[in-house]
N, C-alpha and C positions, 0 to 999 in steps of 0.2 A: 487363098490357096496357092497362088503364084508366089506369094511372099515365102511360104513354107518351102516350096520347091526350090526357090532361089537360095534360101537359107541352107537347105540340105546340100545344094550343089557347092556351097562354099566350104563345106566340111570335107573330110577325107574318107568318110565311111563308105562312099560308093566306090572307092578305089581298093578296098580290102579284097583279098583273095583267100581261098582256103589254105593256100600254101603259107601265106603270111600268118594266119591264125595258128596253123600247125607249128610254125617256128616259135610262136609264143610259148608253146609247151617245151620246146628245146631250151628256150631261155629260162623257163621256170626250173628245169632240171639243173642247168648250170648254176643258177643262183642258189638252189638247194644244196648242191655240192659245196659251193663256196661259203655260204652263210650258215647253213644248217650243219654241215659236217666239217667246215674249216679246211677244205681241200683247196690249196693254191688260191686263196681268195684274192690275193693281190693282182692276179691276172684274170681269173674267171669272172670276177665282178665287172671289170671294164669290157671284157669280151662279151659277156651276156648283155650288157646295156647297149653296146655297139650293135649286136645282133638284133636287139629289139628295135633300135632305130632303123636298121636296114629293112625291117618288115613293118614299117609304118609309112603312110603317105606323108612325105616331107617336102619342103620347099627351101631352096637356098642352102641345102646341106650336102647332098650327094651329086649335085649337078657337075657335069664335066668328067665324071668317073666312068671308066670302062673297067668293071670290077677285076677283070683279069687281063693282063697284058695291055694296060692302058697306055695311051700316048700322052706325053706331057703337053700342057697348054700354058701359054703365057699371055693370053688376051684378057685375063681377069674375069673370065666367065665361070671358072670352076667354083663348086660349092665349098663350104668350110672343110669338110672331111676329105675333099679331093686333095687339099694341101697337106693335111695330116697324113694321108696315105702315102705321100711321097717318101716318108721315112722308111716304108717297106719297099716301095717300088725302086728307090734309089739305094737300097741296101744300107741304110743309115742306122736304123733302130737295133737290129741284132748285134752288130759289133759293139755298140755302146752298152748294151746289156752285158756283153762279155767283159767290158771294162769293169763294170760293177762286180761281176762274178769273180774276176781276178782279184779285186781289192778285198773281197770278203773271204777269200779262200787261202788256207794255210797249206802250202805244198810240202811242209816239213815231213808229214808221215810218208809221203811218196819218196822223198829224198832219203829218209832213214831206212826205207825198205824198198829198194828199186824193183824187187821181184813183183811188186804189185802192178807194174806195167803190164805183166803177162795177163793178169786178171782183167785189166781194163781192155786189153786187146781181145781176150776171149769173149767178152760181152758183145763185141762187134759182129760175132758170128750171126747174131739175130738179124742184124742189118743185111748182111749178104744173103742169108737164107731167104729173107723176105723179097729181095730183088728177084730171085728165081721164082718164088711163089706168085708174085704179082704179075710177072710176064706170062706165066702159065694161065692166069685168069684174064688175060687179054689187054693188060695195060702195056703201053710202050715201055721200052727200057728206061727212058728218061723219067717217065711217070713212076715206074717201079722204084727207081733209085730215090726219087723224092719221097715216096711213101715209106720206104724202108728206114729212113732216118728216124722215124717215130720210135723204132726199136731202141734207139740210143737214149730215149727219154730226155731229149734236149729240145725244148721249144724254140729258142732263138735259132738254133742250127737248122731245125726243120723248116722254119720260115725262110731262112737264108737260102736253103737248097731249093725249096719249092718255088720260090720267086724266080730262080734262075732256070730250073728244068721243067716245071709244070705249073705255071702261074694260074692256070684254070682250076687247079686242085688246091690252091693255097688255103682256102677257108677250111675244108674238111681235114686237111693235114694238120693245120695249126690247132684246130679244136681237139683233134684226136691226140696230138702230142701233149698238149697241156692237160687234157683230161686224164690221160694215163699217168702223167707226172703227179697229178693230184691223187690218183688212186694207188700210188705205190704202196702205201701201208696195207691196202686190201689185196692187191694183186700178187705181190711178191711172197708173203709168208707161206701160202699153201704150196707154192713151188719149192721154196726153200726146205720146208718140212718133208715134202715128198722125196727129195733127192738126198737127204742127209739122215744119218742115224742119230739117236740121242747122244751116243758117245761122241760122235763128231761135233755135235752142237755144243758140247761141254769142253772142247779143246781150249785151253788157255794159251795165249801167245805171249812170248817174251816182250817185256817193256821196250818201247822204241828208244833209241839213243837220242840225245839232244842234238838238234841240227843248228849249226851256227848261222848267224846272219850272212856271213860271206858265202856260205854254201847256197843259201836261198837266193841271193842276188845273182850268183854265177849260174845257178840252175835256170832262173828266169831268162837271162840273156842268151845262154848257150842253147837251151832247148827251143826257145823261140826261133833262133837263127837256123837250127837244124831242121825244125818242122817246116819253116818257110822254104828252105832249100829243097826239101823233099817234095812238098806239095804247095807250090806257089799260089794255087787257087784258094787255099785256106788262109791266106795272109791276113785279110781283114779280121777274122775271128781270132786267130792265133796271136797276132800282134796286140790287139786290144786286151786279150786275156792276160798276157804276161806284162803288159804295161801296167794294168791295174794291180797285178801282184807285186810288181817292182815298187809302185807307189806305197803299197802296204808294208813292204819289208825294209825299204831303204832308210826309213826313220827321219827323213829331212823334208818330206812333203806331206805332213800330217793333214793339212787342210785339203789337199787334193785327194788324199786317200779317203778321208771322211766324206768328201763331196761325192766321190765315185761310189762309195758304199751306201750313201743315203739319198741326197737330193737328186743327183743325176740319174741313178738307176730307178728311183721312184717315179720321177717325171716321165722318163722314157717308157717305163712299164705302163703307165696310164695310156699314153698315146699309142703304144704298140698294141695293147689289148683292144682299145677302141677301133684301131685300124683293121685288126683282124676281124673283129665283130661285124663291122659294116660290110664285109665281103660275104656275110652269111645270109644272103637273100634267099627266100624260100624257093624261087624259081631255079636257082642253081644248086642249092644245098640238098634239096629233097629229091634224090634220084638214086638209082641202083649203084652207081659208081661211088657215091658217098658212103653207102652202107658197106661196100667192099673195102673202102679205105679204113673204116672203123674196125672191121674184122681183121684186116691185115695188120693194122696197128697193134692190136692186142696180141696177135700171134707173134709179131716181131718182138714186142716187149717181153712176152713169155719166154721165147727162145733165148733172148739176150740174158735174161735172169738165169735161166737154166744153164746156159753155156758158162757163165761166170762161176756158178757153184761147181759144175763139173770140172772146170779148169782148176779150181782150188783143190779138188779131190785128186786130180791127176798130179798136181804139184806135190802133194803129200806122198805120192808113190815114189818120187825120185828125189825127195829132199829130206834131210835129217831134221830140219827145223819145221815142225808141222804148223800149218795155218788152219784156222777154223774155217771150214768151207762156207759158212754163212757170210763171210765178208766178200766172197766172190760175187754175190748178187749185187753188191754196191758198184760193180763195174759199169753199170749204166750211169748216165750223166746227171741224174737227178740229185744235185748237190744241195744240201747235205742230207736230204730226206732218205735216200737209199741207205746211207751209212747209219742213220738213226734206226732204220728198220733192222739192219744187221745187229745193232746193239740191243734192240728190244727182243729179238728172237734169241740172241745169245743169253740175255738175262733171264728169259723165260725158262731156259734149260738149266742155267746155273746163275743164280742171283748175284754171285760174286764175280762174274766174268764181265770184263769191260772191253768191248770190241770197237767202240766208236772211233778212236783214233786210228786203229788198225784198218778199219773199213774206209776211212777217208783216203787211204792210199789208192786203192782201186777206183774209188769214186772220182778223184781228180784225174786219174789216169784215163777214166772213161770219157771225161770232158775233152781231154786232148785227143783221144782216139777217135771220137765221133767227129770232131772238127776236121781231123785229117781225112777220114773217110768221106766226109762231105766235100772237101776240096778235091779229092780224087774223082768223085762222081761228076762234079762240075767240069773238071778238066777233060774227062773221058766222054761224057754224054751231053755236055753243054754245046749249044750251037755257036 
């Protein structure tokens, strides 16, 4: 009998709590979205497995970690994921993700039609509206600012801001941001159809002019410099975004461009996802504040989508060259998924209508806009 008791004590079953078991259900939902539905699997799979690890009794893995606002240690006593987590704590992973995003993104549609900057800016209304809503619900201004970035549908930026302004809320903010990014094809279409008429959805836009290599290189260098001058706090994200894009467009560093597009972003995505997941312990994740963040996140995303569509409709009132309001929804930062949703909805109304390249304009404008807003919040509300 004593042998059985000793054997039981060597296992981790007696350390399980109901919160851990409840988080297993959350993990199951994330894996279902990633594997069963194909929603953002590259991030939701490592996040889900990291969350599963965080809710199992482990040894030599999480030691040394203070999940939120941890202190650095150099005495060698930290667990394996303590060191992985430094990529978030030291603000390393999000800018590297932006390097890959820049290398994967063609800024040509935005350069060819600079008006799309307005739609990218309009989508940020969801971010600012959520700041007000979150403060009314009892969150501090810094917490509200961190939560509001979810409305930009930009996971790395949400993590970047949360780590600076509200590290105790990092896990729910990151999970909400990536979950809503994954659900873009489900969340945006009802809003887009509600705010547009069939006639508006059938608007065909003029073909974009060809953008030269010189224009793209100048755009990367000049816009990066201007953005950093305006919002220095956004420098890590803005610099890496345009560095990656310069790699892509200059034509003389193909190896660097391909590495940024593939190996680098893929490796960092694994570690970023796991590092976010291991912060999702049941004791901290299952509370009313987390549910509030999930609610505010979807509200922010919905308002951002609606603001982009409405911004396009207003643009049509004052412009001779009409834009299809569906591309306004792409003003959120989910590149290129939001642009694809615009294309899908446009083709649903008119199978011969091709909006993808037009939608990429506000889509990349939204990436820049959200990064600038994030830098502004850090500068104003950061300690």
